[in-house]
C-alpha positions as CSV (number, residue, x, y, z in Angstrom):
1,M,4.1,-6.4,40.4
2,N,2.2,-9.6,39.9
3,I,2.1,-11.6,36.7
4,G,-1.2,-10.1,35.5
5,D,0.2,-6.5,35.9
6,A,3.5,-7.5,34.2
7,A,1.7,-9.2,31.3
8,R,-0.5,-6.2,30.7
9,A,2.4,-3.8,30.8
10,A,4.2,-6.0,28.3
11,G,1.2,-6.6,26.0
12,V,1.1,-10.4,26.5
13,S,-1.2,-12.7,28.5
14,A,-0.3,-14.1,31.8
15,K,-0.5,-17.5,30.3
16,M,2.1,-16.6,27.7
17,A,4.3,-15.1,30.4
18,R,4.2,-18.4,32.2
19,H,4.8,-20.3,29.0
20,Y,7.9,-18.2,28.2
21,E,9.1,-19.0,31.7
22,S,8.5,-22.7,31.3
23,I,10.5,-22.9,28.1
24,G,13.3,-20.8,29.5
25,L,13.0,-17.7,27.5
26,I,12.8,-15.7,30.7
27,R,14.0,-16.8,34.1
28,E,11.5,-17.5,36.8
29,P,11.1,-14.3,38.8
30,A,11.5,-14.0,42.5
31,R,8.6,-15.1,44.6
32,S,6.8,-13.3,47.4
33,E,6.5,-14.9,50.9
34,A,3.1,-16.1,49.8
35,G,4.7,-17.8,46.7
36,Y,3.4,-15.4,44.1
37,R,5.7,-14.4,41.2
38,V,7.0,-10.9,41.6
39,Y,7.9,-9.2,38.3
40,G,10.0,-6.2,38.0
41,E,10.8,-3.8,35.1
42,R,13.5,-6.2,33.8
43,E,11.0,-9.0,33.3
44,V,8.5,-6.6,31.7
45,H,11.2,-5.5,29.3
46,L,12.1,-9.1,28.4
47,L,8.4,-9.9,27.8
48,R,8.1,-6.8,25.5
49,F,11.2,-7.9,23.6
50,I,9.6,-11.3,23.1
51,R,6.3,-9.9,22.1
52,H,7.9,-7.5,19.5
53,S,9.9,-10.5,18.2
54,R,6.8,-12.6,17.9
55,D,5.0,-9.7,16.1
56,L,7.7,-9.9,13.5
57,G,7.2,-13.6,13.1
58,F,10.4,-14.9,14.7
59,S,10.2,-18.4,16.0
60,L,10.8,-19.2,19.6
61,E,14.2,-20.6,18.8
62,Q,15.1,-17.5,16.8
63,I,13.9,-15.4,19.8
64,R,16.0,-17.4,22.1
65,A,19.0,-16.6,19.9
66,L,18.0,-12.9,19.6
67,L,17.7,-12.7,23.4
68,G,21.2,-14.1,23.8
69,L,22.6,-11.6,21.3
70,W,20.7,-8.7,22.9
71,Q,22.1,-9.6,26.3
72,D,25.6,-10.0,25.0
73,R,26.9,-6.5,24.7
74,E,30.2,-7.8,23.2
75,R,28.5,-9.4,20.2
76,P,29.0,-8.1,16.7
77,S,25.9,-6.7,15.1
78,R,26.7,-8.9,12.1
79,E,25.2,-11.9,14.0
80,V,22.0,-10.1,14.6
81,R,21.7,-9.0,11.0
82,E,22.4,-12.5,9.7
83,L,19.6,-13.9,11.9
84,A,17.2,-11.2,10.7
85,Q,18.2,-11.7,7.1
86,S,17.6,-15.4,7.4
87,H,14.1,-14.8,8.9
88,L,13.4,-12.3,6.1
89,A,14.3,-14.9,3.5
90,E,11.9,-17.3,5.2
91,L,9.1,-14.7,5.1
92,E,9.8,-13.9,1.5
93,A,9.4,-17.6,0.6
94,K,6.2,-17.9,2.6
95,L,4.9,-14.7,0.9
96,A,5.6,-16.2,-2.6
97,E,3.7,-19.4,-1.6
98,L,0.8,-17.3,-0.4
99,Q,0.8,-15.2,-3.5
100,A,0.7,-18.4,-5.6
101,M,-2.1,-19.8,-3.5
102,K,-4.0,-16.5,-3.9
103,A,-3.6,-16.5,-7.7
104,T,-4.8,-20.1,-8.0
105,L,-7.8,-19.4,-5.7
106,Q,-8.7,-16.2,-7.6
107,A,-8.7,-18.2,-10.9
108,L,-10.9,-20.9,-9.4
109,V,-13.3,-18.4,-7.9
110,K,-13.5,-16.7,-11.3
111,S,-14.2,-19.9,-13.1
112,C,-17.0,-20.9,-10.8
113,H,-20.4,-19.7,-11.8
114,G,-21.7,-19.5,-8.3
115,D,-25.3,-20.2,-9.4
116,E,-27.8,-23.0,-8.9
117,R,-25.9,-25.5,-11.1
118,P,-24.2,-28.3,-9.1
119,D,-20.9,-28.4,-11.2
120,C,-18.2,-26.4,-9.5
121,P,-14.6,-26.1,-10.8
122,I,-13.4,-25.3,-7.3
123,L,-14.5,-28.7,-6.0
124,A,-13.4,-30.4,-9.1
125,T,-9.9,-29.0,-8.7
126,L,-9.8,-30.0,-5.0
127,E,-11.0,-33.4,-6.0
128,G,-8.1,-33.7,-8.4
129,R,-10.0,-33.7,-11.7
């Protein structure tokens, strides 16, 4: 199948499929006599794996490690779990930051009258007053 068909089957764009190729997440597929990429089920499977990993917020380097672990049938599952736990800790830290930002912004929105007056605690806070 061509890159467009493979990308659609995997739920990614053709541009992303080429990008994943260019950074070495997937090997360049075979080419037709006309020079077009010819994708098979293996490449579609790899693209799906990458998409699912991206959906969970894994970085490209983490995905590279996950792909290596996935393809190594001899690896202990402990290594996969450690990588996932590390990512989970990163997500929890980001979530805490977002929750703190949300609380601050909620307080600022509540303190702003939102009327015709020019004074605004939101802008004053952003200004550093």
